[in-house]
C-alpha positions as CSV (number, residue, x, y, z in Angstrom):
1,X,-18.8,23.0,-3.7
2,X,-16.8,26.2,-3.9
3,X,-16.4,26.1,-0.1
4,X,-14.8,22.6,-0.3
5,X,-12.4,23.7,-3.0
6,X,-11.4,26.8,-1.0
7,X,-10.9,24.7,2.1
8,X,-8.8,22.2,0.2
9,X,-6.6,24.9,-1.2
10,X,-6.2,26.6,2.2
11,X,-5.3,23.3,3.9
12,X,-2.9,22.4,1.1
13,X,-1.2,25.8,1.5
14,X,-0.9,25.3,5.3
15,X,0.6,21.9,4.8
16,X,3.2,23.2,2.4
17,X,4.3,25.7,5.0
18,X,5.2,22.7,7.3
19,X,7.4,21.0,4.7
20,X,11.2,21.1,5.3
21,X,12.7,21.6,1.9
22,X,16.3,20.4,1.3
23,X,19.0,22.9,0.8
24,X,20.5,23.5,-2.7
25,X,23.6,21.6,-1.6
26,X,21.6,18.6,-0.5
27,X,19.6,18.7,-3.7
28,X,22.7,18.7,-5.9
29,X,24.3,15.9,-3.8
30,X,21.3,13.6,-4.0
31,X,20.8,14.4,-7.7
32,X,24.4,13.4,-8.4
33,X,24.0,10.3,-6.3
34,X,20.9,9.2,-8.3
35,X,22.7,9.8,-11.6
36,X,25.8,7.9,-10.4
37,X,23.7,4.9,-9.2
38,X,21.7,4.9,-12.4
39,X,24.9,5.0,-14.5
40,X,26.5,2.1,-12.4
41,X,23.3,0.1,-12.8
42,X,23.3,0.7,-16.6
43,X,26.9,-0.4,-16.9
44,X,26.3,-3.5,-14.8
45,X,23.2,-4.5,-16.8
46,X,25.0,-3.8,-20.0
47,X,27.9,-6.0,-19.0
48,X,25.5,-8.8,-18.1
49,X,23.7,-8.4,-21.4
50,X,27.0,-8.5,-23.3
51,X,28.1,-11.6,-21.4
52,X,24.8,-13.5,-21.9
53,X,24.9,-12.5,-25.6
54,X,28.4,-14.1,-26.0
55,X,27.2,-17.3,-24.1
56,X,24.1,-17.6,-26.2
57,X,26.0,-17.2,-29.5
58,X,28.4,-19.9,-28.4
59,X,25.6,-22.3,-27.5
60,X,23.8,-21.6,-30.8
61,X,26.9,-22.2,-32.8
């Protein structure tokens, strides 16, 4: 059992050495992109909700 765990840890470590990590600049760029898209989506859905709310109030009246 211990051999399997040791083998798994060694292989995981070897695989992590093959990973190409993004640069700090790329990480910041993509993070800001995700935040921007999330904000735009929230504004869009909020506007839809506001519009549907007005329509439903008019229909109920």
